[in-house]
C-alpha positions as YAML, in Angstrom:
chain: A
units: angstrom
residues:
- id: 1
  name: MET
  ca: [-65.76, 29.97, 26.89]
- id: 2
  name: ASN
  ca: [-63.74, 31.79, 24.33]
- id: 3
  name: ALA
  ca: [-61.93, 29.51, 21.66]
- id: 4
  name: SER
  ca: [-59.12, 31.48, 21.99]
- id: 5
  name: ALA
  ca: [-57.04, 29.45, 24.50]
- id: 6
  name: GLY
  ca: [-57.69, 26.35, 22.32]
- id: 7
  name: THR
  ca: [-56.60, 28.50, 19.12]
- id: 8
  name: GLY
  ca: [-53.35, 29.51, 21.07]
- id: 9
  name: VAL
  ca: [-52.33, 25.67, 21.88]
- id: 10
  name: PHE
  ca: [-52.65, 25.08, 18.33]
- id: 11
  name: VAL
  ca: [-50.12, 27.96, 17.30]
- id: 12
  name: LEU
  ca: [-48.06, 26.95, 20.08]
- id: 13
  name: SER
  ca: [-47.63, 23.48, 19.00]
- id: 14
  name: LEU
  ca: [-46.68, 24.52, 15.48]
- id: 15
  name: MET
  ca: [-44.07, 27.03, 17.24]
- id: 16
  name: SER
  ca: [-42.34, 23.23, 17.91]
- id: 17
  name: ILE
  ca: [-41.02, 23.33, 13.89]
- id: 18
  name: PRO
  ca: [-38.88, 26.54, 14.31]
- id: 19
  name: ILE
  ca: [-37.77, 26.17, 18.02]
- id: 20
  name: CYS
  ca: [-36.58, 22.41, 16.69]
- id: 21
  name: TYR
  ca: [-34.45, 24.35, 13.58]
- id: 22
  name: LEU
  ca: [-33.18, 27.05, 15.84]
- id: 23
  name: PHE
  ca: [-31.82, 24.93, 18.68]
- id: 24
  name: ASN
  ca: [-30.54, 22.80, 16.00]
- id: 25
  name: SER
  ca: [-28.67, 25.57, 14.71]
- id: 26
  name: LEU
  ca: [-27.63, 26.77, 17.89]
- id: 27
  name: ILE
  ca: [-26.12, 23.46, 19.14]
- id: 28
  name: TYR
  ca: [-24.24, 22.85, 15.62]
- id: 29
  name: SER
  ca: [-23.16, 26.34, 15.02]
- id: 30
  name: ASP
  ca: [-19.52, 27.75, 16.44]
- id: 31
  name: SER
  ca: [-20.76, 31.15, 15.53]
- id: 32
  name: ALA
  ca: [-21.71, 33.40, 18.85]
- id: 33
  name: GLU
  ca: [-24.43, 35.56, 16.74]
- id: 34
  name: VAL
  ca: [-25.97, 32.60, 15.57]
- id: 35
  name: PHE
  ca: [-26.43, 31.37, 19.17]
- id: 36
  name: LEU
  ca: [-27.89, 34.80, 20.37]
- id: 37
  name: PHE
  ca: [-30.08, 34.72, 17.41]
- id: 38
  name: ALA
  ca: [-31.51, 31.28, 17.95]
- id: 39
  name: GLY
  ca: [-31.91, 31.78, 22.00]
- id: 40
  name: CYS
  ca: [-33.57, 35.22, 21.75]
- id: 41
  name: THR
  ca: [-35.90, 34.06, 18.82]
- id: 42
  name: ALA
  ca: [-36.90, 30.37, 20.90]
- id: 43
  name: VAL
  ca: [-37.66, 32.78, 23.78]
- id: 44
  name: PHE
  ca: [-39.81, 35.22, 22.03]
- id: 45
  name: ILE
  ca: [-41.72, 32.73, 20.27]
- id: 46
  name: LEU
  ca: [-42.55, 30.89, 23.46]
- id: 47
  name: LEU
  ca: [-43.74, 34.45, 25.07]
- id: 48
  name: ILE
  ca: [-45.68, 35.29, 22.56]
- id: 49
  name: SER
  ca: [-47.49, 31.95, 22.03]
- id: 50
  name: ALA
  ca: [-48.03, 32.08, 25.71]
- id: 51
  name: ARG
  ca: [-49.30, 35.76, 25.93]
- id: 52
  name: PHE
  ca: [-51.80, 34.59, 23.26]
- id: 53
  name: ILE
  ca: [-53.16, 31.71, 25.06]
- id: 54
  name: LEU
  ca: [-53.69, 33.32, 28.30]
- id: 55
  name: LYS
  ca: [-55.05, 36.42, 26.63]
- id: 56
  name: LYS
  ca: [-58.07, 35.58, 27.99]
- id: 57
  name: LYS
  ca: [-59.66, 33.67, 30.60]
- id: 58
  name: ALA
  ca: [-57.91, 30.31, 30.37]
- id: 59
  name: PRO
  ca: [-59.44, 26.79, 30.87]
- id: 60
  name: VAL
  ca: [-59.49, 25.61, 34.77]
- id: 61
  name: ASP
  ca: [-59.25, 22.16, 33.91]
- id: 62
  name: PRO
  ca: [-55.23, 20.57, 34.51]
- id: 63
  name: LEU
  ca: [-55.41, 18.37, 31.51]
- id: 64
  name: PHE
  ca: [-55.69, 21.89, 29.44]
- id: 65
  name: TYR
  ca: [-52.06, 22.37, 30.15]
- id: 66
  name: VAL
  ca: [-50.87, 18.67, 30.02]
- id: 67
  name: TYR
  ca: [-52.49, 18.31, 26.56]
- id: 68
  name: ALA
  ca: [-51.11, 21.76, 25.25]
- id: 69
  name: VAL
  ca: [-47.71, 20.30, 26.30]
- id: 70
  name: HIS
  ca: [-48.39, 17.01, 24.72]
- id: 71
  name: ALA
  ca: [-49.40, 18.33, 21.43]
- id: 72
  name: PHE
  ca: [-45.98, 20.65, 21.46]
- id: 73
  name: LEU
  ca: [-44.56, 17.30, 21.82]
- id: 74
  name: SER
  ca: [-46.43, 15.38, 19.06]
- id: 75
  name: VAL
  ca: [-45.22, 17.82, 16.54]
- id: 76
  name: VAL
  ca: [-41.83, 17.43, 17.38]
- id: 77
  name: ASN
  ca: [-42.40, 13.41, 17.54]
- id: 78
  name: LEU
  ca: [-43.50, 14.02, 13.62]
- id: 79
  name: ILE
  ca: [-40.34, 15.89, 12.84]
- id: 80
  name: ILE
  ca: [-38.05, 13.07, 14.08]
- id: 81
  name: GLY
  ca: [-40.27, 10.82, 12.15]
- id: 82
  name: LEU
  ca: [-40.17, 12.98, 8.89]
- id: 83
  name: GLU
  ca: [-36.14, 13.40, 9.66]
- id: 84
  name: GLN
  ca: [-35.52, 9.75, 10.29]
- id: 85
  name: ASP
  ca: [-37.00, 9.19, 6.86]
- id: 86
  name: ASN
  ca: [-34.37, 11.82, 5.29]
- id: 87
  name: ILE
  ca: [-37.85, 13.86, 4.24]
- id: 88
  name: ILE
  ca: [-36.69, 16.63, 6.05]
- id: 89
  name: ASP
  ca: [-33.06, 17.82, 7.67]
- id: 90
  name: GLY
  ca: [-31.45, 20.41, 9.82]
- id: 91
  name: PHE
  ca: [-34.56, 20.11, 12.50]
- id: 92
  name: VAL
  ca: [-33.56, 17.06, 15.11]
- id: 93
  name: THR
  ca: [-30.19, 16.10, 13.77]
- id: 94
  name: PHE
  ca: [-28.62, 16.77, 17.38]
- id: 95
  name: TYR
  ca: [-31.44, 14.73, 19.08]
- id: 96
  name: LEU
  ca: [-31.10, 11.67, 16.57]
- id: 97
  name: LYS
  ca: [-27.51, 11.29, 17.48]
- id: 98
  name: GLU
  ca: [-27.75, 11.92, 21.49]
- id: 99
  name: ALA
  ca: [-30.81, 10.22, 21.60]
- id: 100
  name: ASP
  ca: [-31.33, 6.38, 23.15]
- id: 101
  name: PRO
  ca: [-31.02, 3.46, 19.92]
- id: 102
  name: HIS
  ca: [-34.59, 2.56, 20.43]
- id: 103
  name: ILE
  ca: [-35.80, 5.50, 18.55]
- id: 104
  name: ASN
  ca: [-33.82, 4.57, 15.33]
- id: 105
  name: THR
  ca: [-35.84, 1.35, 15.22]
- id: 106
  name: ALA
  ca: [-38.31, 0.32, 12.86]
- id: 107
  name: HIS
  ca: [-40.96, 0.32, 15.98]
- id: 108
  name: GLY
  ca: [-39.97, 3.56, 17.55]
- id: 109
  name: HIS
  ca: [-39.92, 5.14, 14.08]
- id: 110
  name: MET
  ca: [-43.44, 4.16, 13.74]
- id: 111
  name: ILE
  ca: [-44.32, 5.29, 16.83]
- id: 112
  name: SER
  ca: [-42.83, 8.82, 16.13]
- id: 113
  name: PHE
  ca: [-45.74, 8.92, 13.54]
- id: 114
  name: TRP
  ca: [-48.43, 7.67, 15.48]
- id: 115
  name: ASP
  ca: [-47.77, 10.60, 18.40]
- id: 116
  name: GLY
  ca: [-47.19, 13.07, 15.64]
- id: 117
  name: CYS
  ca: [-50.51, 12.33, 13.87]
- id: 118
  name: VAL
  ca: [-53.00, 10.39, 15.39]
- id: 119
  name: HIS
  ca: [-52.07, 11.41, 19.43]
- id: 120
  name: TYR
  ca: [-51.99, 14.84, 18.06]
- id: 121
  name: LEU
  ca: [-55.33, 14.83, 16.69]
- id: 122
  name: MET
  ca: [-56.91, 13.72, 19.73]
- id: 123
  name: TYR
  ca: [-54.92, 16.11, 22.08]
- id: 124
  name: LEU
  ca: [-56.77, 18.80, 19.74]
- id: 125
  name: LEU
  ca: [-59.80, 17.39, 20.00]
- id: 126
  name: MET
  ca: [-59.91, 17.16, 23.93]
- id: 127
  name: ILE
  ca: [-58.48, 20.78, 24.33]
- id: 128
  name: ALA
  ca: [-61.43, 21.95, 21.92]
- id: 129
  name: ALA
  ca: [-63.77, 19.71, 24.02]
- id: 130
  name: ILE
  ca: [-62.30, 21.11, 27.16]
- id: 131
  name: THR
  ca: [-62.61, 24.69, 25.73]
- id: 132
  name: TRP
  ca: [-66.30, 24.28, 24.93]
- id: 133
  name: GLY
  ca: [-66.84, 22.81, 27.91]
- id: 134
  name: ASP
  ca: [-67.73, 19.41, 26.25]
- id: 135
  name: SER
  ca: [-67.28, 15.83, 27.59]
- id: 136
  name: TYR
  ca: [-64.17, 14.60, 26.30]
- id: 137
  name: ARG
  ca: [-64.28, 11.15, 28.12]
- id: 138
  name: ALA
  ca: [-64.83, 9.33, 24.89]
- id: 139
  name: ILE
  ca: [-61.84, 10.63, 22.87]
- id: 140
  name: GLY
  ca: [-59.83, 10.54, 26.35]
- id: 141
  name: LEU
  ca: [-60.41, 6.67, 26.96]
- id: 142
  name: TYR
  ca: [-59.69, 5.75, 23.20]
- id: 143
  name: TRP
  ca: [-56.26, 7.49, 23.92]
- id: 144
  name: VAL
  ca: [-55.78, 6.31, 27.03]
- id: 145
  name: GLY
  ca: [-55.49, 2.80, 25.35]
- id: 146
  name: SER
  ca: [-53.38, 3.83, 22.66]
- id: 147
  name: PHE
  ca: [-51.15, 5.45, 24.91]
- id: 148
  name: LEU
  ca: [-50.91, 2.50, 27.88]
- id: 149
  name: MET
  ca: [-50.09, 0.00, 24.71]
- id: 150
  name: ARG
  ca: [-47.24, 2.53, 23.38]
- id: 151
  name: ALA
  ca: [-45.66, 3.06, 26.92]
- id: 152
  name: ILE
  ca: [-45.69, -0.78, 28.07]
- id: 153
  name: VAL
  ca: [-44.31, -1.74, 24.85]
- id: 154
  name: TYR
  ca: [-41.81, 0.75, 24.77]
- id: 155
  name: ILE
  ca: [-40.64, 0.49, 28.24]
- id: 156
  name: LEU
  ca: [-40.51, -3.20, 28.41]
- id: 157
  name: GLY
  ca: [-39.14, -3.15, 24.69]
- id: 158
  name: ASN
  ca: [-36.15, -1.13, 25.92]
- id: 159
  name: ALA
  ca: [-35.41, -3.19, 29.11]
- id: 160
  name: VAL
  ca: [-35.29, -6.89, 27.32]
- id: 161
  name: GLY
  ca: [-34.15, -5.97, 23.84]
- id: 162
  name: LYS
  ca: [-30.63, -6.00, 22.66]
- id: 163
  name: TYR
  ca: [-30.46, -2.34, 23.19]
- id: 164
  name: GLY
  ca: [-31.36, -2.91, 26.90]
- id: 165
  name: THR
  ca: [-28.18, -1.89, 28.32]
- id: 166
  name: HIS
  ca: [-28.18, 1.65, 26.18]
- id: 167
  name: VAL
  ca: [-30.27, 3.68, 28.29]
- id: 168
  name: SER
  ca: [-29.27, 7.47, 28.39]
- id: 169
  name: PRO
  ca: [-30.62, 10.17, 30.51]
- id: 170
  name: LEU
  ca: [-33.28, 11.18, 27.63]
- id: 171
  name: PHE
  ca: [-34.79, 7.85, 28.76]
- id: 172
  name: PHE
  ca: [-35.63, 8.92, 32.47]
- id: 173
  name: LEU
  ca: [-36.97, 12.42, 30.80]
- id: 174
  name: HIS
  ca: [-39.10, 10.49, 28.63]
- id: 175
  name: MET
  ca: [-40.59, 8.47, 32.25]
- id: 176
  name: LEU
  ca: [-41.36, 11.82, 33.47]
- id: 177
  name: TYR
  ca: [-43.61, 12.28, 30.07]
- id: 178
  name: ILE
  ca: [-45.42, 8.94, 31.13]
- id: 179
  name: SER
  ca: [-46.06, 9.72, 34.53]
- id: 180
  name: VAL
  ca: [-47.88, 12.78, 33.89]
- id: 181
  name: SER
  ca: [-50.04, 10.81, 31.00]
- id: 182
  name: VAL
  ca: [-50.77, 8.45, 33.85]
- id: 183
  name: TRP
  ca: [-52.16, 10.76, 35.69]
- id: 184
  name: ALA
  ca: [-53.74, 12.11, 32.89]
- id: 185
  name: CYS
  ca: [-55.34, 8.49, 32.51]
- id: 186
  name: PHE
  ca: [-56.72, 8.57, 36.11]
- id: 187
  name: ARG
  ca: [-58.21, 11.96, 35.63]
- id: 188
  name: ILE
  ca: [-59.98, 11.14, 32.46]
- id: 189
  name: PHE
  ca: [-61.73, 7.65, 33.97]
- id: 190
  name: SER
  ca: [-62.73, 10.24, 36.61]
- id: 191
  name: GLN
  ca: [-64.90, 11.91, 33.71]
- id: 192
  name: PRO
  ca: [-69.08, 10.83, 33.85]
- id: 193
  name: SER
  ca: [-69.35, 7.41, 32.35]
- id: 194
  name: MET
  ca: [-71.94, 6.09, 29.78]
- id: 195
  name: SER
  ca: [-73.63, 4.67, 32.57]
- id: 196
  name: ASP
  ca: [-74.53, 8.23, 34.10]
- id: 197
  name: ILE
  ca: [-76.81, 8.74, 31.20]
- id: 198
  name: GLN
  ca: [-80.30, 8.72, 32.33]
- id: 199
  name: LEU
  ca: [-82.60, 7.09, 29.65]
- id: 200
  name: THR
  ca: [-86.57, 7.29, 30.42]
- id: 201
  name: SER
  ca: [-87.05, 4.04, 28.23]
- id: 202
  name: ILE
  ca: [-85.12, 1.15, 26.65]
- id: 203
  name: GLN
  ca: [-86.82, 0.11, 23.69]
- id: 204
  name: GLU
  ca: [-87.31, -3.61, 23.73]
- id: 205
  name: THR
  ca: [-86.13, -4.11, 20.13]
- id: 206
  name: GLU
  ca: [-82.49, -3.01, 21.20]
- id: 207
  name: ARG
  ca: [-82.60, -6.04, 23.84]
- id: 208
  name: ASN
  ca: [-83.76, -8.99, 21.94]
- id: 209
  name: SER
  ca: [-81.67, -12.19, 22.01]
- id: 210
  name: LEU
  ca: [-78.74, -12.73, 19.34]
- id: 211
  name: ILE
  ca: [-80.57, -14.02, 16.53]
- id: 212
  name: TYR
  ca: [-82.59, -10.45, 16.38]
- id: 213
  name: ARG
  ca: [-79.23, -9.00, 16.14]
- id: 214
  name: PRO
  ca: [-77.42, -9.94, 13.36]
- id: 215
  name: LEU
  ca: [-74.34, -7.24, 13.71]
- id: 216
  name: ASP
  ca: [-73.96, -8.47, 17.29]
- id: 217
  name: LEU
  ca: [-73.76, -12.17, 15.98]
- id: 218
  name: LEU
  ca: [-71.18, -11.00, 13.23]
- id: 219
  name: PHE
  ca: [-68.58, -9.27, 15.97]
- id: 220
  name: ILE
  ca: [-69.15, -12.68, 18.14]
- id: 221
  name: ILE
  ca: [-68.17, -14.88, 15.38]
- id: 222
  name: TYR
  ca: [-65.16, -12.10, 14.51]
- id: 223
  name: LEU
  ca: [-64.26, -12.66, 18.17]
- id: 224
  name: ILE
  ca: [-63.46, -16.38, 18.19]
- id: 225
  name: PRO
  ca: [-60.63, -16.39, 15.60]
- id: 226
  name: ALA
  ca: [-59.40, -12.68, 16.85]
- id: 227
  name: PHE
  ca: [-58.98, -14.61, 20.34]
- id: 228
  name: ALA
  ca: [-56.95, -17.66, 18.41]
- id: 229
  name: PHE
  ca: [-54.99, -15.30, 15.98]
- id: 230
  name: CYS
  ca: [-53.52, -13.42, 19.34]
- id: 231
  name: VAL
  ca: [-53.13, -16.15, 21.42]
- id: 232
  name: PHE
  ca: [-51.01, -18.18, 18.16]
- id: 233
  name: ARG
  ca: [-48.63, -15.13, 17.41]
- id: 234
  name: GLY
  ca: [-48.30, -15.17, 21.34]
- id: 235
  name: LEU
  ca: [-46.84, -18.30, 21.16]
- id: 236
  name: ILE
  ca: [-44.76, -17.86, 18.10]
- id: 237
  name: VAL
  ca: [-42.61, -15.41, 20.16]
- id: 238
  name: LEU
  ca: [-42.83, -17.84, 22.96]
- id: 239
  name: ASP
  ca: [-40.72, -20.13, 20.90]
- id: 240
  name: CYS
  ca: [-43.03, -22.49, 20.21]
- id: 241
  name: SER
  ca: [-41.65, -25.60, 17.90]
- id: 242
  name: SER
  ca: [-45.09, -26.28, 16.24]
- id: 243
  name: GLU
  ca: [-44.76, -26.80, 12.29]
- id: 244
  name: TRP
  ca: [-47.74, -24.54, 12.02]
- id: 245
  name: CYS
  ca: [-45.87, -21.58, 14.29]
- id: 246
  name: GLN
  ca: [-42.86, -22.14, 12.17]
- id: 247
  name: ASP
  ca: [-44.14, -22.06, 8.82]
- id: 248
  name: TYR
  ca: [-46.19, -18.66, 9.80]
- id: 249
  name: THR
  ca: [-43.42, -16.75, 11.20]
- id: 250
  name: GLN
  ca: [-41.08, -17.79, 8.09]
- id: 251
  name: LEU
  ca: [-43.87, -17.10, 5.21]
- id: 252
  name: TYR
  ca: [-45.86, -13.76, 6.54]
- id: 253
  name: GLU
  ca: [-44.46, -12.50, 9.64]
- id: 254
  name: PRO
  ca: [-40.57, -13.11, 10.46]
- id: 255
  name: TYR
  ca: [-40.84, -9.76, 11.88]
- id: 256
  name: LEU
  ca: [-41.84, -11.44, 15.24]
- id: 257
  name: LYS
  ca: [-38.80, -12.65, 15.91]
- id: 258
  name: ASP
  ca: [-36.66, -9.25, 15.74]
- id: 259
  name: PRO
  ca: [-34.05, -9.27, 17.88]
- id: 260
  name: SER
  ca: [-35.22, -5.98, 19.26]
- id: 261
  name: ALA
  ca: [-37.72, -7.65, 21.19]
- id: 262
  name: TYR
  ca: [-40.81, -4.89, 20.46]
- id: 263
  name: PRO
  ca: [-42.72, -8.08, 18.47]
- id: 264
  name: ARG
  ca: [-41.87, -10.19, 21.21]
- id: 265
  name: VAL
  ca: [-43.09, -7.93, 23.78]
- id: 266
  name: GLN
  ca: [-45.94, -6.56, 21.47]
- id: 267
  name: MET
  ca: [-47.24, -10.08, 20.84]
- id: 268
  name: LEU
  ca: [-47.04, -10.91, 24.72]
- id: 269
  name: VAL
  ca: [-49.09, -7.74, 25.57]
- id: 270
  name: ASN
  ca: [-51.90, -8.74, 22.87]
- id: 271
  name: MET
  ca: [-51.84, -12.16, 24.54]
- id: 272
  name: PHE
  ca: [-52.43, -11.45, 28.06]
- id: 273
  name: TYR
  ca: [-54.71, -8.29, 27.21]
- id: 274
  name: SER
  ca: [-56.57, -8.89, 24.47]
- id: 275
  name: GLY
  ca: [-57.02, -12.30, 24.96]
- id: 276
  name: PRO
  ca: [-59.13, -11.90, 28.26]
- id: 277
  name: TYR
  ca: [-61.10, -8.84, 26.31]
- id: 278
  name: TYR
  ca: [-62.08, -11.11, 23.33]
- id: 279
  name: ILE
  ca: [-63.69, -13.36, 26.07]
- id: 280
  name: ILE
  ca: [-65.60, -10.52, 28.57]
- id: 281
  name: THR
  ca: [-66.55, -8.87, 25.12]
- id: 282
  name: LEU
  ca: [-68.13, -12.51, 24.36]
- id: 283
  name: TYR
  ca: [-69.91, -12.17, 27.47]
- id: 284
  name: GLY
  ca: [-70.99, -8.32, 27.05]
- id: 285
  name: LEU
  ca: [-72.63, -8.83, 23.58]
- id: 286
  name: MET
  ca: [-74.83, -11.77, 24.52]
- id: 287
  name: VAL
  ca: [-75.84, -10.53, 28.16]
- id: 288
  name: PRO
  ca: [-77.68, -7.05, 28.59]
- id: 289
  name: GLY
  ca: [-77.08, -4.60, 30.96]
- id: 290
  name: CYS
  ca: [-72.92, -4.75, 31.07]
- id: 291
  name: GLU
  ca: [-72.69, -1.15, 30.93]
- id: 292
  name: TRP
  ca: [-68.90, -1.22, 30.95]
- id: 293
  name: MET
  ca: [-69.00, -2.53, 27.62]
- id: 294
  name: PRO
  ca: [-68.91, 1.10, 25.70]
- id: 295
  name: ASP
  ca: [-65.68, 2.25, 28.11]
- id: 296
  name: LEU
  ca: [-63.72, -1.02, 27.78]
- id: 297
  name: THR
  ca: [-64.02, -1.25, 23.66]
- id: 298
  name: LEU
  ca: [-62.95, 2.18, 23.77]
- id: 299
  name: VAL
  ca: [-59.69, 1.47, 25.61]
- id: 300
  name: HIS
  ca: [-59.42, -1.58, 23.61]
- id: 301
  name: SER
  ca: [-59.60, -0.27, 20.47]
- id: 302
  name: GLY
  ca: [-57.55, 2.74, 20.94]
- id: 303
  name: ALA
  ca: [-54.64, 0.10, 22.34]
- id: 304
  name: LEU
  ca: [-55.24, -2.01, 19.23]
- id: 305
  name: ALA
  ca: [-55.07, 0.59, 16.81]
- id: 306
  name: GLN
  ca: [-51.43, 1.92, 17.79]
- id: 307
  name: ALA
  ca: [-50.36, -1.61, 18.17]
- id: 308
  name: GLN
  ca: [-51.52, -2.91, 14.88]
- id: 309
  name: PHE
  ca: [-49.79, 0.19, 13.18]
- id: 310
  name: SER
  ca: [-46.70, -0.31, 14.95]
- id: 311
  name: HIS
  ca: [-46.13, -3.72, 13.88]
- id: 312
  name: ILE
  ca: [-47.64, -3.02, 10.55]
- id: 313
  name: GLY
  ca: [-44.93, -0.32, 9.71]
- id: 314
  name: ALA
  ca: [-42.17, -1.97, 11.30]
- id: 315
  name: SER
  ca: [-42.81, -4.92, 9.65]
- id: 316
  name: LEU
  ca: [-42.56, -3.38, 6.15]
- id: 317
  name: HIS
  ca: [-40.05, -0.45, 6.86]
- id: 318
  name: THR
  ca: [-36.71, -0.54, 5.81]
- id: 319
  name: ARG
  ca: [-35.12, 0.04, 9.09]
- id: 320
  name: THR
  ca: [-36.17, -3.56, 9.55]
- id: 321
  name: PRO
  ca: [-33.04, -5.88, 8.52]
- id: 322
  name: PHE
  ca: [-34.34, -7.66, 5.20]
- id: 323
  name: SER
  ca: [-34.35, -11.14, 6.73]
- id: 324
  name: TYR
  ca: [-36.95, -9.84, 9.56]
- id: 325
  name: ARG
  ca: [-39.02, -8.03, 6.69]
- id: 326
  name: VAL
  ca: [-42.73, -9.60, 5.21]
- id: 327
  name: PRO
  ca: [-41.88, -11.36, 2.09]
- id: 328
  name: ALA
  ca: [-43.04, -9.48, -1.16]
- id: 329
  name: ASP
  ca: [-44.85, -12.85, -1.99]
- id: 330
  name: SER
  ca: [-47.15, -12.55, 1.47]
- id: 331
  name: GLN
  ca: [-47.57, -8.86, 1.60]
- id: 332
  name: PRO
  ca: [-50.80, -8.87, 0.53]
- id: 333
  name: VAL
  ca: [-52.20, -12.03, 3.11]
- id: 334
  name: PHE
  ca: [-50.20, -10.19, 6.02]
- id: 335
  name: LEU
  ca: [-51.93, -6.71, 5.36]
- id: 336
  name: LEU
  ca: [-55.33, -8.22, 4.89]
- id: 337
  name: VAL
  ca: [-55.07, -10.16, 8.15]
- id: 338
  name: ASN
  ca: [-53.66, -7.70, 10.04]
- id: 339
  name: VAL
  ca: [-55.62, -4.69, 8.86]
- id: 340
  name: LEU
  ca: [-59.03, -6.53, 9.61]
- id: 341
  name: TYR
  ca: [-57.29, -7.36, 12.96]
- id: 342
  name: ALA
  ca: [-56.83, -3.80, 13.35]
- id: 343
  name: LEU
  ca: [-60.35, -2.33, 12.06]
- id: 344
  name: VAL
  ca: [-63.01, -4.81, 13.12]
- id: 345
  name: PRO
  ca: [-62.51, -3.49, 16.92]
- id: 346
  name: GLN
  ca: [-62.93, 0.16, 15.72]
- id: 347
  name: ALA
  ca: [-66.27, -0.96, 13.94]
- id: 348
  name: LEU
  ca: [-67.06, -2.90, 17.48]
- id: 349
  name: CYS
  ca: [-66.30, 0.76, 19.28]
- id: 350
  name: TYR
  ca: [-68.80, 2.45, 17.22]
- id: 351
  name: ARG
  ca: [-71.49, 0.11, 17.58]
- id: 352
  name: CYS
  ca: [-71.18, 0.28, 21.24]
- id: 353
  name: CYS
  ca: [-70.46, 3.68, 21.91]
- id: 354
  name: THR
  ca: [-73.27, 4.99, 19.15]
- id: 355
  name: ARG
  ca: [-76.18, 2.31, 20.37]
- id: 356
  name: PRO
  ca: [-75.01, 1.95, 24.11]
- id: 357
  name: ALA
  ca: [-79.01, 0.60, 24.93]
- id: 358
  name: PHE
  ca: [-78.38, -2.63, 25.12]
- id: 359
  name: PHE
  ca: [-75.47, -2.18, 27.69]
- id: 360
  name: LEU
  ca: [-77.43, 0.14, 29.86]
- id: 361
  name: ARG
  ca: [-79.55, -1.04, 32.56]
- id: 362
  name: PRO
  ca: [-83.25, 0.79, 32.86]
- id: 363
  name: LYS
  ca: [-83.62, 2.74, 35.78]
- id: 364
  name: THR
  ca: [-85.91, 0.76, 37.69]
- id: 365
  name: ASP
  ca: [-83.47, -1.83, 37.83]
- id: 366
  name: LYS
  ca: [-80.72, 0.21, 39.07]
- id: 367
  name: LYS
  ca: [-83.06, 1.28, 41.94]
- id: 368
  name: THR
  ca: [-84.15, -2.34, 42.86]
- id: 369
  name: GLU
  ca: [-80.32, -2.77, 43.26]
...
């Protein structure tokens, strides 16, 4: 399939920059000439971009068009984040004044940057895979985990936080975006999984006991304190009266008590999602033939990457009240623990996806069943 459709999506996503600027000028200008010029220019840009995308045979996969729209919106989110940090000005001023107050919190700010950078790259990769007829299940599952974590924390944080009563019509528009994305998640899961790969043979050396797999042994050693850490932070946001919990909150992560409720929801989701995951993964690393391991690690690593990015960024960001930011003396320990907590699952995911033989069963085993 010709690559022009994928290139057109890339060009269309970049068109969000002049479109945002023109519409911002349109709304804040009383001049009829500016109004007419901005409106005509925006329509012209969209028509040219759409014509470029559909110039040749476009992909039939509906996810192509979902990702195209999401890529456009991701660049808009990046613009929002940059304008919130006063790096640029005059692009989405109208939106920031009329948007839900949640978007102006530190957590909402980090979500804008995650969508504008990481999700944007994922959309382009998935669009490229669809354009060339390749499988996009792996990067798709990583996005599924990232998106679901973002959506759950954002929705619940909006509902129970101090801004819970400030819900504007834009929030319901965001729910439409989430609904379409959930449909895309189911579509991704319908793609052929790793277990559908036909292996001619599985080397016995890759199915040995744990003693002969030192890397897997290290991952198992990591999973135990990781499980304890996610439960520990969950207990903190549940107002555990333990002295350890109180000391940790005061010295290392006061952001866990931020009244915006995002960190509280984030830690509870981590405890009820990552906690069971660590136990299941322990089993999957010890018992051969758990074909669901590569897919599960992809979803979890995407979710945890998004969660830790938002949590670390919000804990240090100037939009967080000073009393809830990480103390300067504790920042090295805070960063070491939280960055390791985010990176090791990525390494585990890489191991499971690049060397999946331990998790796959020989064809003879499947025929016996």
